[in-house]
N, C-alpha and C positions, 0 to 999 in steps of 0.2 A: 777375384772376389771383390765385390763392391766394398768401399771403405766403410760405408754406413753399417753394413751387415756385420763387419768385424767389430765395430764399436759396440753394437747391440749385444753381440755374442760375449764380448769381453765383460761388459757391465753385468750381464746376466750371470756369468760364472762367478764374478766377484760377490754379487749379492747372495747367491746360493751358498758359497763357501762361508760367508759371514754368518748367515742364518744357521748353518750346520755346526760351525766351530765356536762361535762366540759364547753361547750358553754354557758350554763346558768349561769356559775360563772364568765364569762368574763364581765368586766365593760368597755365599750368603751367610748372614749371622745365624747361629744356632737358635732354635726356638726354645729358649730357656723358660723355666718356671721357678717360682720361689722354692728354695730347698734343693734344686738341682746342683750338680757339681760341674764347674766349668771344665770343658775338655781342652781348652787352649787359652792363651793370653789374648785379650782383646784391648786394643788401644784406640784412642780417638785419632783418626788420620789427619784431621784438621782442627782448628779452633771453631767450636760451635756454640750457639745459644740453644739450650735444650729446655723445653717447657717442663716446669715442676708441676706435675699433674696433681699431686696431693695438696700442695699449697694453693693452687688455682681452684681446686674443688672446694676447699675451705672458704675461700673468698666468695664463691658462688653461693654456698649454703648460707653464709652470713648475710649476703644480699637478699636471699629469699626470706630468711627468718625475720629480718628487720623491716620487711615491707608489709604495711598493714593491708588487710583485704578491703575491698570496696563493697559497701552496702547501699542499696537503693532505698530511699526514704519516700514513702507515700504520704506526703504532708497534707493531702486533700482528704485523708480518711477521717480526720476529726470533724470537719465540716459536713462530710457525707453522713456520718453516723448521727451527728446532732440534728441534721435536717430530717432524717428518718424518724428519730425520736419525736421531734416536734410535730411532724406530720401525723404520726400514729396517734399521739394524744389528742391532736386537734380533731381528727376524724372520729375518734371514740367519743369525744365530747359532743360532736354534732349528733351522733346517733343517740347519745344520752338525752339530748334535748327532745328527741322523738319519744323517748321513754317517759319524760316528764309530762308530755301531753296525755299519755295514757293514764298517768296518775291523776290528772284533772278530770277524768271521766270520758275522754274521747278516745277513739281508736284510730291510730294513723292508718292511712291507706298506702298500699304498696302493690302496684300492678293490679289494682282493682280488688285486692283482698285485705281484710283487716289483719294488722300485724299485732300479735300479742306481746306482752312484756318479755316472756321467755324467749320468743323469737328474736327480739331486739338484743337481748343479752348475748345470745349465740352469735348474732350478726356482728355485734360490737367486738366480741372476742376474735372472730375470724378476720375482720377488717383490721383490728389492732395488730394482730400477728402478721398479717400480710404486709401492712405498711412498715412495720418494724423490720421485717425480713428474717425473723428468727422465731423459734418456738418458745412459748412462755408457759411456765407451769400453772397448774390450776390454782395453787395457793397465791401466786403473784396476781393472777387475774382477779381472784376473790378480794384481795386487798385493794386493787385498783377500782373495782366495782363499788366496794363499800365507801371509797373515798372520792368517787366521782372523777377519776382520771385527772386529778389536780395538776395544774401546770407546773407547780413547784417540784413535783416528783420527776417530771421530765427534765427540769432544770438540774436536779441532783444527779440524774443519770448522765446528762451531758457533761457535767463538771467532773465526774469520776472518769468517764471515758477520756476526756481531755487530759486529766492528770496523768493517766497511764501512757497515752500515746505521745505526749510531749516528752516523756522520758525515753521513749523508744522501746519497742517490743520485738524481739527476734523469735523466729519460729523453730529453726533447727538448733536446739541448745548445744548439742555436742559439737557440731561443726563451728558454731560461733565461739564456744569456749576454747577450741583448739586453734583458732586462727586470729584471735583478738588480743594476743599477749602484748603486742606493741601498739595497741590502739586500732582504730578502724577509720576508713575514709567514708564519709557519708555524702551521698550524692542525691540531692532533692530532685525527684523526677518532674515535679511541676515547674520549678524555677531554673533548674540546671545548676544551682549553686552547689559547690563542693567544699566541705569542711573536714578538718581532721579532728577526730575525737580521741584524745589521748587516754582519758579516764573512762574506761568502759564499765566501771562499776555502777554508773548511773543507768545503764541500759538494762531493761528487764528481760527475763527469760522465763521458762516454765517453772523453775524452782523459786524465783523471787516474785513472780506475778501475784500469787495468792495473798501473801502477807501484805504486799503493797496495796493491793486492791481493797482489802479490808480496812486498812488505815485511811485510804482515800475516801471510802464511804463514810467512815466516822467523822472525817474532817468536813465532808460536803454536807451531810445531813445533820442539822442541829439536834440538840438534846430533846427539844420539845416535839420533834418529829421522828424520834428514833424507831417508831413502829414501822416506818417505811424503809429502814436500812436493809432488811432482808430482801425486800422486793427490788430495791435499787441495786444491791449486790448481784442478785440473780440475773436481772436484765442486762446489767453492765457486762457480766461474764459472758453472756450469750452474744453480745454485740462486738466485743473487743476481739480483734484479730491482729496478727503481726503486721507492723508497718515498716519494718526493717528487713529486707530480703537480700541475702548475699548475692552479688553479681559475679558469678564464677568466671564468665568470659572476660570481663574487664579486669578482674583480679589476676587472672592468668596472663593476660596481655601485659599488665604492669610488671609481673614477675619476669616474663620473657625480655621485656625492655631493660629491666635492671640487670639481668644476666648478660645481655649483650654489651652492657657498659663496663662489666668487670674486666679489668686488664689482667692477662695471664702473667704468672710469675715465671721468670726464667733464671737459669744459672748457667755459668760458663764452663764448658769442657775445653781445657787447654790441649793443644796439639801434642800428641804423644802421651797424654795422661792415661794411666792404666785404669781401665774400667773393670776388668775381670782378670784374675790370674788363674792359670791352670791349677785345678785341684781345690780352689776356694768354693764355698757354698754360695749360691745366688741369693742375695737378700732383696727385700723390696726396694731399697734405695738403689742398688746396682741394677736391678731389673728396670727400674724407671729410667735410668741413664741409657741403658741399651735400647729401650723402646723409644726414647726421645731422640736417640742418635740415628736410628734406622731410617726414619722419614727424611732426615736431613741429608744423608749420604746416599740413600737408595736410588732415587730417581736420577739425580745428577750424575752419579758415578756410572749408572747403567747406560745412560745416553752417551756419555763421553767414551765409555768402554767400547760400545758398538761402533761409534764413529771412528774411533782410533783403530779398531780391528779392521774396519772396512778399508781405511786408508792403507793399512799394512798389507792386506790381501791384494789391493789394486797395485801397490808398489811391486810386490813379488811377481804378479802376473805381467806387469809391464817389463820387468827385467827378463822374464822368460820370453816375452815377445821380441825383445831386442836380440836375445840369443838366437831364437829361431830365424829372425830376419837376416842374420849374418851367416849362420852356419847350416840352417835347415830351411832354406827359402822355399823349397818345394812343398813343405807342409803348409805354410801360411798362404800359399797361392791356391790351395785346394780346400774348398769349403767343407767337403766331406771329411778331410783329414783334420781340420780344425774342430768340427763337431765331435768327431771320435775322440780326439785328445781331451776336449772339454768334458765329455761324458766320463771318460776314464778318471780324470782328475776329481770331478765332483763325486762320482760313485765311490771312489777310493776313500 
């Protein structure tokens, strides 16, 4: 029989015996739960560092709670709204100039047709609302028409809008209130500047916008022009929209980065330390030690156990080979006899 064939046959038999027998020798840890009764004593076979899951989780939660969320600031909104207000009043005044020509006895021409004063009023209203970008009530338009779309009214509206948006206005009140306990990080979308705002009481939301807006109108519109306050308040309410929007993706990314930096808490299990005694109830603390110990010893012990058992099987087979070569030489010289002997051994 070729020597190479004998080696292949011997290794194959050793591998098969190891696969068949080694799992039966593995003693796994019982799958305990809190409140179960230990069925046997369990000791730490070596000295191990075991992760304290509860303490580590507390560190993670502390890191999450202490991290302020990120809000994107649209700092261009103030100039955008102010520009729309100025443009709307300017266009309305131009059309009002056409109306004054009618008052002097002339009829302005538009597309070859005479334009009446009622048509100009309707046109002014539509152009004003279009340039402003919001719907305006009839009472507000009436006040503006009677006062000739005065530029100071546009100035009052712009001042009120600026006062609100400089404080900052959030849209989702509930989400803002639940995430801003430790302040917020404000990122200016226009400049890229990032600032930390510790005192979030200055930021306006749905519950604080109304009172602040009324105060801003009283402050912006002088006493001698208080008949405009209702109109200014109405138009400002229509124009103002949130300029602080929570950036969920960036906030979550910062949370994940903070969690990655949290160092786990470990405690030492001494060699021979009793983790569980037979008959004792399984507590959360003991279960944590068991669960922490299992990954430490499971993989290494399994690998070494299989390798050790393979070496043991190969040693026994080699001793058997030596016996056959001295006393039963006729068996090892016949490949059929070797295969039969191997099949009987593995099958048994």
